Structure formats: C-alpha cells, structure tokens
Steps between C-alpha positions, in 0.01 A plus 500: 500500500514227763201430722468767768455370856296724723462413868241662726541443871178537699137441399348794683317785329821626336632163389169386350448835326852496348471138387158557343627808316807329358318181410264700283752741345758230429273214389651506149860533622740224597485548877454286807347666806545320832287612796637381834311518827503303825127438454308346211242775524459875489344668806271799472667677790251784518224257596685298768301680768190318373663164573638611837159644593305186418309643203632277221702179480872506402433380144304821435824702491735226384554464124682207348782620277436239231142627465633855468756408231309226322580487126804728543752285318787733575451489875637231733400478865737398778409446866822556691676743734768733363809504721746704294591674174831470319503839332816442296399160360136611490357200684212485752565243766214322678488234761441235235668631187662774293344721231720700258356829379552767242256731681390476859205658682505488881155552643520315831290756680522616857430383852367658819719752672471490880764774542670287766207527742555243777258207502340547156666192350429288808146606589358698208340402170582643158282498189729457203439151366239228470665325793468816711131537414420141590700528822306813607168342415567187699637695797191719515264202475688316776528806721129581483412138570721500812370843609143367493598252774723739704342587836752775592358827367835679456659212314187458289497872409866481389427195291216683326708812436648507149757767414629596157823701492513731198227698326605453141282316249585154636438589863170682441370222274597240760316678781201538265487122456518446874218756541269271299641166612452567872121478461530158338749379760284634782201308373694179450646506854195644683673831576373856483658713222547775759755279676741541208737795483660608171785748494731667253826637635685749276834669571413804287237758592286415194376180332486387134768745408500412128139613475359847463438642850126533450477135388710390795277696738193327357659166565592603854146610580359175362735289713421696814131457428555125480675493838858473378743681729768709326813579699710749301847640570582200718785277377516149645824444689456141614288197429444216749281193502217671683544876451667777299684804627462847347760775493333683788535187716133403492410140440223335301416144610459280189591159373487609137712764333498513122799703376449688174715805576765484233655324199863444404672312224526125539804374692527221239657755260748636759779264391474566127777760518288781354512855639231543765320801637314543826240240575702234317378620164729484198603805298395521135522765228220646291500188283462277810857370449689403814739779595856411417402202283337670207717304257388170649133546409375462856174680582333568836119538526215510745531557877869416481604788275624835630463765230454868575294623211497865602841511667341599830623202698164327477510164321212350308223400742463133592155460350360283222486775242868584547590130493330446167630821346859433595453148361368633170796736475752224553318259267466768232874567512582132465269483199665817362846345529395178326320689222765774489257783567504803732516453879224621731538712814278439799207740522255445782130529434305419814128492432386538857471326832220313673452317828220271618385498860309172502316362204239773469673832557810674376656821370664566165692781337514459122756705305476759775174616347225257595438426869275212598387368833283213616333264254637657180861483628465123555347460152793689355744276686336192350516661155872564546557139608308368202705725275812341649386159377413650163848647473642157582270348236369254752133443442515195727611694805270790418212252517638347821533845656135580429392163640697546821411867550135501395350153481687272744517740787371416847354706783393781266858628479503659158398822330151363425457415872463133411210542256713369211620192693392175340526301823160342538302186437433478125306174556175693528550647152480150343118492467504841333780390271315185391173692458675768293661241281167326456344830387764531231452138395123539468530815294769349275284189457212718373731622226570138398151353534301799376130415472574129515468261792783438744404131504503467122849573363375464145294821552801707601668760279169594343285811522608738777845344525823699456622219273273575202588718201316796650684785669372567850695819569269805453772708337372717212781423257444126545124520462541694175711218363256223578181660366385574146205732556343731750238254619752217519740726688238576762409134541857381519602774739217408734591130472869569556434721794263246653767230464747725680287501815691202631830688495662547838216373711205564268547872534348630177158544342428577139622835376158573358342430838735735680415770248124480569490420870609720793801366687531504878822519700540237766725224628226238508243392244138604562232323299351715231787749493759534226848503662736780412818418312827633644553680169202583283731557207843366430767776539642615167860409593397151606298454181816574303687229695224247447479577129874446474478169686186376320496670160280243326259214547757221485709648781185569705383140465839377615504740793157399629606133496834587663331703776273204575800275556662773717188517718501119534867515596431768763209295638703181538798687649274649767316183577819299544704780654767512232672831416222679678680834510539498122145374449356780706722757335373373163146530629552866586649565159205330322245686706669834414495407132131402511417823687672715241330304223157586642440131575497505879242617754536652842312208651797278421776737610549281809725289272779750561513522883459121526796453268710736714395313819601163353847623399609460862637147458158329493638219289738390775211368711344185350649594164780397268689825565606351834737266312540646150610855591783393740617248239511767230684738731764240586544380145505843333721645775757225456494535121540879506712564811661164568509341843573742786805403697654583836847518334579616146822463302762238438493396866130421492411140571123520481 
C-alpha cells in the first residue's frame, strides 16, 4: 500500500484534535499527516475574553503548533492560507503551494455573524481571534485614557459605557472580564469605578440559553448585583461610532460595542464547491463526510459542519465539545479506512456547560446532574481546561496554563484572589535561604566530623561520624544484626541512637532516654525538657519500606554515607541558589522520612514551612538560578520541541 496522504485544514479545536488522534493511531502505518493553518499557533478560543479584558497576555492562550506536535514524526506543519480544493484531483490549493491528499479534513471553523446589522463591521468589535482580542484590549485602554481627560460629561459617559451584544458564553464571559478590569482601569486613570457603565444587550427574552434556567438565573442575579445592566428582548438594529440603536428606537450612547451575537461558517470555505446550509455551514453525513463527495474522502468538522443528529433541523452546536467530537468521528473513520475496519457514526456526548463571570465566580452544569455556582464553578472550569492539555498530551502548556492563571496573575484577578500570585520581591528571602542552607551544611558536617575537631581533618570520620562501620539508624532489624549479646545490644543501640541525633538538624535523642524521660510537645526547645518526636514509634507500613530499602548492615552503612552527601548537596544548592525548588522539595521529602522513622522532633518542624517558602523562586535573587534555569529551559526546549517559528512548512525561511 502506498503512503497515505492526509491533509487537515485548520488548527482550531477540531483540527488539532483530529491530527492528534490520527498521529497516535497511525504511528505505525505509512502515512503523512499535513496540518495547514494560516497561523503557526493554536488559539484557545474559549479564553480570548481574558486577553481582551486585560487579565492575561496573548501568549497565555496562544500555543505554538510545533510544541503541540513535537516528536510526532508523521505530522508536518504548514503555515499558509487555503484558497481552494480540487475535489476531482484531490488537491488542496494554498497561496504558496499545492498539497495532494488521499483523505481531507476541513476544520476551518466559523466567524462572527452580524446578521447584516448596519454598522457592525464599521464600528463594532468582534471576539473571534487573537487579533480581535488584542484590538478590543487596546481600544478599551485608549478609550478610558481619553475619557479621563474629557471635560464634557455626556461624551465622557459615552466613552465609559461598554456594551456587549449577545448573552451567550462569549458575551457573558467578556462582560465579566470588563466587570473586574474597570476597577483596575479606574485606579490607573484616577477615575471612579461608578463612572463606568457595563451593559449586555440580548435579542431574546432570556440569557445563557444553553444553560439550565436555574443556573442562568443565578448568573443573572450575580451580574445585576455587580452593577451590570441586562437589556433583554431588544435586538440592535444599527451601530454608529458613538451610539447603538435598539429595535424600539431607543439609543444607547457608547463608543464600544463588542458583538458576540452569532456564529456562522467561515467565508473562506464558501468557494470550495461543497453543499452549504444556513449560516454558511457545510453539510456532512453521520460519518462527517462532505455531502455529495463521500467517495472523495472529504470530511467536515468543527463549527463549519452542519449535521442534524436527531433529524430535527438543529445542527451540532458550535461549541468546543462538538468540535472535538466531530473531529474524532472524522479521524476515526480515516483510521478505519486505512486499517480496513468498521466505520464510526457520530454520537454526541456533551458533558455539561460552564461559564465564568470574571475570574472568581461562575456557573456550571455538569452532565445535567451537578449544578455549581461561584468558587466551585471556576475551579471546575480550570480542571476542564487542564484536562484539555492532558488530552493533548502537552505537559508544557499545562504548566504554562497554571503559571499564567495562578502564579503570574496581576491585580488579584484569579480564583485564589491573587494569593497564589508569585509577583513579589524574592530578594528578602535570600538571608533565609543562606541561613537555611548553612543549617543543612552544619548538620551534614557533624556527620562527617563526628567527635573530631573541625580544624583537624585527621580527626574526622572517627567516633560519632556516619562514616564509621557502626550503623546509626535505630531500626530494630539492623541493631539485631550488629550486636552479639543482650548487653552489647543495649550499648550499641544507645550509641547508635545517640549518633543519630545529628540527623535533620540534630533532632533526635537516645532511644533509651526517650523511654525513661517524659516528652513535651512544643515548637521551641526549653532547657531541661525532653522534646517530643513527631512519631514516637515508626508506623508498621513505613518500617516495612525501610526494611526493604535497608535489609542489612552493609546497605545501611552505604545509605548513611549517601544521605550525608545528599545533605551537603542540599546545603550548597541553597547557599548558592542553584536548583532551589528541587533542593527544598528534597528537604521536605527528607523531613517526612525522618519524621516517619521516629528521628525528628516537633521543635524542628519549621524545616517544612521554610522549605515551602523558599520554593517561590528564591534562587533567582542573588543566586545561580537566575542564569542556570533560563539556560536549561532554552536548551531543553530547543532539544525537545525544536525552535518555534512564525512560519512552518516548505515555505519557511527562518
């Protein structure tokens, strides 16, 4: 069988999902998958409102295609614009080339539908691309800056009135971002937040019509509480530069109208010669094959496809879940044809719907059974987004998403209300980092020097050192191996336990002493008291693990030397600010192990919170992490993902 050429047009949700699916299922087959898009990146369309509303930067929702398809040897990326399809010769034509295909998936998506409303194209803003989001953001910033200097009250009021047309998910999420952003803008330009007016204009009598009515009503009450005006049952009939006109003839003075009222299939596919339905969508059958061209192996997916699953005249909704599910159907049928297996019919399985109104509040309907509102709805939305990256097998962008949404956020605009943001001066953690590292170095040095003198190296490695032939771990099975009689066992156990007092900050006393003296709980040492260990006795399950790891004296002697070197490594890493996150994570792990071993006291438990505190990039201030970590990120990223480019494919020149 000759090499099969599969072409996917469009790198939206549907195109990426289909390409990922086929790349995995056909990795052992002789196929070449070509993904063509006008951009070199995939845009997370459902989060564009965060860019438009000034919450995150564009790169937070922009994912380089090479990073998404790294190591996929059967996938080629092309940055180009498709201008036509020769269905008979089975060739995709682009501005810069031609691509023959055996199977073709068209997932070029949709575009805003203004329903022919006068003035929308000239004076309104849409939110359907990264360019749209950046344009809205800049317009709002410029408009507020001008309004702050405008002396005419009426003109100023119009400039500070922001109207969103449409109460679907995009419109409500956009107004939610403006709800939070206005406070930031007001402070920056010395305005009062009360001077801003936020409005949603909806042609239908209800809002959020894909949600359960009770959930939609909760959202409506929340928005009204936050001062957002909802105008329902009022279609917009005209848009001008300084006002909009409603069906009843009333006017709303505004310089900003964001149109989110409808979606239609992209006009770029209008000239492909495929049968179209209303809204410029293209007909497909239950296998997602283009109607009338089933024998040409052309598939339609995503927002562009018109397929009536229930025969009721309602096509698949233009949402992410439908886009991915139609893509999986088309991709599965291409795989089935190549592998000569059974075809798959499209079966929708929508898991629920959710909408955020700002960064801290939302509503969610999961599987039509679980209804969430407020904080938990936002948490669920983040979980769904993280699952999206997991499904794409992109750990890199999952990490980037968490950084942008939780740790690199400004103005407290996230679900944790800014408490998780790492923006701050880590310089002041340097003294603590150096002190903490010095503590580790001193304690590790005790294990090397023992009872000897620090100034006399010839006295090192003697009595009390972890580098002798005596086991310091007070584990019963080890003590039994190193003693020959009852009296010797008692003496050696006491000696071994005494030697272990240096472990993890000198946290232990002799086992015999703890058996005869009362212990006292406390976080600081009081003279004359015997501190209380975190665990008086090692848990049975942990004892089994330790016995497996250190079954005899030889292994135990090796481990106590190895742990000393680990502590020295942690100490030096902290002092010099190198790999501080890993060093502190290792510290936490060691402390947990010492606690479970019965070798750590409550008075030293501060080791754990200090380690957590120093994980916040403390090595990037007066530390080697400032240079080493960026170098590793650049080098490893280039090795694993290659060099990101603005143009991919045979026409690339960079």
